[in-house]
C-alpha positions in Angstrom: 2.4 -10.2 4.2 4.3 -12.3 6.7 4.7 -11.1 10.2 8.4 -10.0 10.4 10.4 -7.7 12.6 11.7 -4.6 10.8 14.6 -2.4 11.6 14.6 1.2 10.3 17.5 1.8 7.9 17.6 5.5 8.9 17.5 5.4 12.8 17.7 1.7 13.7 14.4 1.7 15.6 12.4 -1.6 15.6 9.1 0.2 16.3 7.0 0.4 13.1 3.5 0.7 11.8 2.2 -1.4 8.8 -0.6 0.0 6.7 -2.1 -0.6 3.2 -2.7 1.9 0.5 -4.3 1.7 -2.9 -3.6 4.0 -5.9 -4.7 4.4 -9.5 -2.3 3.2 -12.1 -3.1 4.9 -15.4 -5.4 7.2 -17.4 -8.4 4.8 -17.6 -8.0 3.9 -14.0 -8.0 7.6 -13.0 -11.0 8.3 -15.3 -13.1 5.5 -13.7 -11.6 6.1 -10.2 -10.4 2.5 -9.9 -7.5 2.0 -7.5 -5.8 -1.0 -9.1 -2.4 -0.7 -7.5 -2.0 -2.0 -3.9 1.0 -1.4 -1.6 1.9 -2.3 2.0 3.6 0.6 3.8 6.0 0.0 6.7 6.7 3.2 8.6 9.1 3.8 11.4 7.2 5.3 14.4 10.3 7.2 15.6 11.6 9.0 12.5 8.7 8.4 10.0 10.9 6.8 7.3 8.6 4.6 5.1 9.1 1.8 2.6 6.4 0.7 0.1 6.0 -2.9 -1.0 3.9 -3.7 -4.1 1.1 -6.2 -3.6 -1.0 -7.9 -6.3 -4.6 -7.0 -6.7 -7.3 -9.4 -7.8 -9.5 -8.8 -10.8 -12.6 -9.3 -8.7 -11.3 -6.7 -6.2 -10.9 -4.2 -9.1 -14.4 -4.9 -10.4 -15.9 -4.4 -6.9 -13.9 -1.2 -6.5 -15.2 0.1 -9.8 -18.8 -0.8 -9.0 -18.6 0.7 -5.5 -17.3 4.0 -7.0 -13.7 3.9 -5.8 
């Protein structure tokens, strides 16, 4: 993700935290505990409002995740 400045749409603060989360996407992914959905989360440090941005995952990353057990 490009380094950008964010402004919270709720409180107007420009202080934020950027993190990454991975989630499962369907029944088979849940069964095999493969987190094949990836998101970048931008959260306002003042009020906690958060926005999620979908990221693409690589096939090799999904295979490694599966072999490593999630």
